[in-house]
C-alpha positions, -999 to +999 in steps of 0.1 A: +696+049-051+668+022-061+698+004-081+721+008-048+694-012-028+688-041-049+726-041-059+735-052-020+711-076-012+717-097-043+747-097-029+739-109+004+719-132-012+747-152-030+770-140-006+747-162+019+746-193-010+783-193-014+788-202+021+763-228+023+780-243-012+812-242+008+796-259+038+781-285+021+814-295+002+835-293+035+812-315+049+813-340+029+854-339+026+854-346+060+830-378+062+853-387+031+885-387+055+868-402+075+855-431+056+890-439+054+902-434+087+922-398+082+906-387+113+935-361+116+920-346+082+883-348+089+885-327+123+901-304+105+879-304+080+850-304+101+857-278+121+864-255+090+829-264+084+816-258+121+834-227+120+805-215+089+773-231+107+777-226+139+744-240+147+748-269+128+749-299+144+759-322+120+796-306+117+798-303+152+789-342+161+815-351+131+842-332+146+834-347+179+834-382+169+866-375+148+885-364+181+871-390+197+889-421+172+918-392+174+919-412+216+917-372+227+891-380+253+887-355+274+890-328+240+861-350+226+840-349+262+839-308+258+831-312+216+808-330+222+791-308+248+794-282+221+770-297+194+747-306+223+743-267+220+726-271+187+713-302+189+670-300+180+662-334+180+659-361+207+679-386+190+706-357+180+708-359+218+710-391+220+736-399+200+753-373+215+750-383+252+758-421+243+789-417+226+802-387+255+797-415+276+819-436+262+842-409+263+838-407+299+845-443+298+876-444+279+887-413+309+873-442+334+852-411+346+827-442+358+806-412+375+800-390+347+799-417+320+770-432+342+747-394+338+760-391+300+739-427+296+709-415+317+702-387+297+708-405+266+682-429+279+660-402+286+658-393+251+654-429+240+651-455+264+644-484+240+682-484+226+700-517+242+737-503+232+729-479+260+712-497+284+737-522+283+765-495+288+748-475+313+747-512+333+784-513+326+793-482+340+775-487+374+793-512+373+824-503+368+822-477+397+808-501+421+839-522+419+862-491+418+853-474+449+885-453+450+879-441+414+842-430+430+859-405+451+878-392+424+842-391+400+824-369+428+854-344+426+854-340+392+816-334+389+818-310+417+844-293+397+817-293+372+791-280+391+814-253+406+827-242+368+792-241+358+784-223+382+814-194+381+807-195+341+772-184+349+786-155+378+809-142+353+780-142+323+756-126+347+783-100+351+789-094+316+748-094+307+743-066+337+778-043+323+765-047+284+732-036+303+746-004+319+768+002+289+738+000+267+720+023+287+752+047+293+749+052+256+717+056+248+718+081+279+744+097+259+729+097+227+699+114+239+725+144+255+740+143+217+709+147+202+696+169+218+726+191+213+723+189+178+687+195+180+693+227+193+724+238+179+703+233+145+678+253+162+699+280+170+715+275+131+684+275+116+676+308+134+709+325+124+701+320+089+730+295+085+725+261+066+755+232+077+752+196+075+762+170+095+814-006+157+919-347+353+931-386+351+915-408+375+929-430+405+946-467+394+928-496+412+953-510+438+934-540+437+951-561+407+925-582+403+894-558+400+918-544+383+918-569+352+883-578+358+877-546+346+897-540+321+888-573+306+850-559+308+858-522+291+879-547+260+847-572+256+826-538+258+849-521+230+851-553+212+810-561+206+809-521+196+836-526+171+820-555+154+799-534+138+829-515+125+817-527+089+784-525+087+785-487+102+817-479+070+790-493+044+760-469+056+787-440+059+790-444+020+759-440+016+752-411+035+786-388+024+767-374-010+734-363+009+759-341+035+744-359+069+762-369+097+785-398+102+797-417+131+823-436+145+825-477+143+824-472+179+801-447+184+762-440+176+750-435+142+728-410+131 
């Protein structure tokens, strides 16, 4: 019996070691693909890594950045929200909220972009790039009054969705508690029946054994100004691409998160 337990424990330790090594290897492979702008392959690799380490922020964050670069902004927002669940430090939260704000800007969802940049600044009030993006988002929202209605509707829908999800989760929790209680009662009755049966068997001398899309701005002049401002913002951020790419090469061996050139670096 002792040998069985020692062998089982050893197998568990070895399995954990293999999984950790596989995660680091996949993270490094994803970094390499990201570095050569193969964002689709990078996203697939990060997705596999995040499935192995669900509470590791690096893989979830890098996956979101890859999706952002593929230009799938709604999915990128969802992935950033997933990454937030495992974020532990203020700096991690700051980076994620900043990039989420960028995704909302691409979607022209200026209201949610403002909120994302606000949250980023709450975690790091000294970041000038975030402050600039926050000011630009407010300016774009002011210049697009029709879009403001859509933003408010989206925010209300998100609140209602979260509220419904919370209700559903509460119902699931309540049902689970009821099921657990019923199971405990059933188990207690079963234990008592077994005890009575065993007592009877002992008495008789027997020995038995027994698992959305924003509306376009109708005012052409304002639309051109907004487009030019957005292009200027993205161009300014893209100017950092070469430096970020060089930092990526130095980080790959350490298994640290990488960043897209238009986004925040860790």
